[in-house]
C-alpha positions as CSV (number, residue, x, y, z in Angstrom):
1,X,-13.5,17.4,19.6
2,X,-11.3,17.9,16.6
3,X,-11.7,20.4,13.7
4,X,-10.2,17.9,11.3
5,X,-12.9,16.1,9.2
6,X,-12.7,12.3,9.5
7,X,-12.3,10.7,6.2
8,X,-13.6,7.3,5.1
9,X,-11.2,4.9,3.4
10,X,-11.9,3.7,-0.1
11,X,-11.5,-0.1,-0.8
12,X,-9.4,-0.9,-3.9
13,X,-8.1,-3.8,-5.9
14,X,-4.6,-3.4,-7.5
15,X,-3.7,-5.8,-10.3
16,X,0.0,-6.0,-11.3
17,X,0.1,-7.4,-14.8
18,X,3.1,-7.6,-17.1
19,X,2.7,-4.2,-18.8
20,X,0.2,-2.3,-16.6
21,X,-1.0,-1.7,-13.1
22,X,-4.7,-1.7,-12.9
23,X,-6.5,0.0,-10.0
24,X,-10.2,-0.7,-9.3
25,X,-12.4,1.1,-6.8
26,X,-16.2,1.4,-6.2
27,X,-17.2,5.0,-6.3
28,X,-21.0,4.5,-6.5
29,X,-22.8,7.6,-5.4
30,X,-20.1,10.0,-6.7
31,X,-20.1,11.6,-10.1
32,X,-16.9,10.8,-12.0
33,X,-16.2,14.5,-12.5
34,X,-16.2,14.9,-8.7
35,X,-13.5,12.4,-8.1
36,X,-10.0,13.9,-7.7
37,X,-7.3,11.5,-9.0
38,X,-3.7,12.5,-8.5
39,X,-1.0,10.3,-10.0
40,X,2.8,10.3,-9.5
41,X,5.2,7.6,-10.8
42,X,4.7,5.5,-7.7
43,X,1.4,6.6,-6.1
44,X,-2.3,7.2,-6.9
45,X,-4.4,9.4,-4.6
46,X,-8.2,9.3,-4.8
47,X,-10.5,11.8,-3.1
48,X,-14.2,12.5,-3.3
49,X,-17.3,13.1,-1.2
50,X,-20.5,11.0,-1.2
51,X,-23.5,13.1,-0.5
52,X,-26.6,11.6,1.1
53,X,-29.4,13.3,-0.8
54,X,-32.2,12.3,1.6
55,X,-32.1,13.8,5.1
56,X,-33.5,11.1,7.4
57,X,-33.5,11.3,11.2
58,X,-30.9,9.0,12.8
59,X,-33.6,7.4,15.0
60,X,-35.4,6.2,11.9
61,X,-32.6,4.0,10.7
62,X,-32.8,0.3,11.6
63,X,-29.5,-0.5,9.9
64,X,-27.0,2.1,8.7
65,X,-23.9,0.7,6.9
66,X,-23.5,2.9,3.8
67,X,-20.7,5.5,4.1
68,X,-21.6,9.1,3.3
69,X,-19.1,11.9,3.4
70,X,-15.5,12.5,2.3
71,X,-13.2,9.6,1.5
72,X,-9.6,9.5,0.4
73,X,-7.0,6.8,-0.3
74,X,-3.3,6.9,-1.2
75,X,-2.2,3.7,-3.0
76,X,1.6,3.0,-3.2
77,X,2.2,1.3,-6.5
78,X,4.4,-1.8,-6.8
79,X,6.3,-0.3,-9.8
80,X,6.8,3.1,-11.4
81,X,4.2,4.1,-14.0
82,X,4.0,6.4,-17.0
83,X,1.7,9.2,-15.7
84,X,1.2,10.6,-19.2
85,X,-0.3,7.4,-20.5
86,X,-2.7,6.7,-17.6
87,X,-6.4,6.3,-18.4
88,X,-9.5,6.2,-16.1
89,X,-12.9,4.9,-16.9
90,X,-16.1,4.6,-14.8
91,X,-19.0,2.3,-15.5
92,X,-21.9,1.5,-13.0
93,X,-19.9,3.0,-10.1
94,X,-16.7,1.0,-10.8
95,X,-13.7,3.2,-11.4
96,X,-10.9,1.5,-13.4
97,X,-7.5,3.2,-13.8
98,X,-5.0,1.7,-16.2
99,X,-1.4,2.7,-15.4
100,X,1.2,1.6,-18.0
101,X,4.4,0.7,-16.4
102,X,7.6,2.6,-17.2
103,X,9.8,0.8,-19.7
104,X,13.1,1.0,-17.9
105,X,14.9,-0.8,-20.7
106,X,13.8,1.7,-23.4
107,X,16.7,3.5,-25.1
108,X,16.9,6.5,-27.3
109,X,19.7,8.2,-29.1
110,X,20.5,11.7,-27.9
111,X,21.6,14.2,-30.4
112,X,24.3,16.6,-29.3
113,X,23.8,20.2,-30.3
114,X,26.8,22.4,-31.0
115,X,26.8,26.2,-30.5
């Protein structure tokens, strides 16, 4: 028997639009403040735990399909995103993360400082 806790995997939708990558995941049963969202330029990692608030004996279940426990998911993004402009919203258990793509054609003038 292993000491490592087995994690459930979260199902997601990833939409690759012209300017944004949109990630959707059902997190029903988890408070939004209890979801850990880590973003890099090319990945999003989601972690949380769904707690079963009612202790019921296993033999009393006729069907048991809901997942209770810790889950995690690492999503590799199709393009790099601007982590500073990312936004997340939750409504009725649906988490929606909007990730603006990096504008690789953006230019700026750099001022040279002299000492």
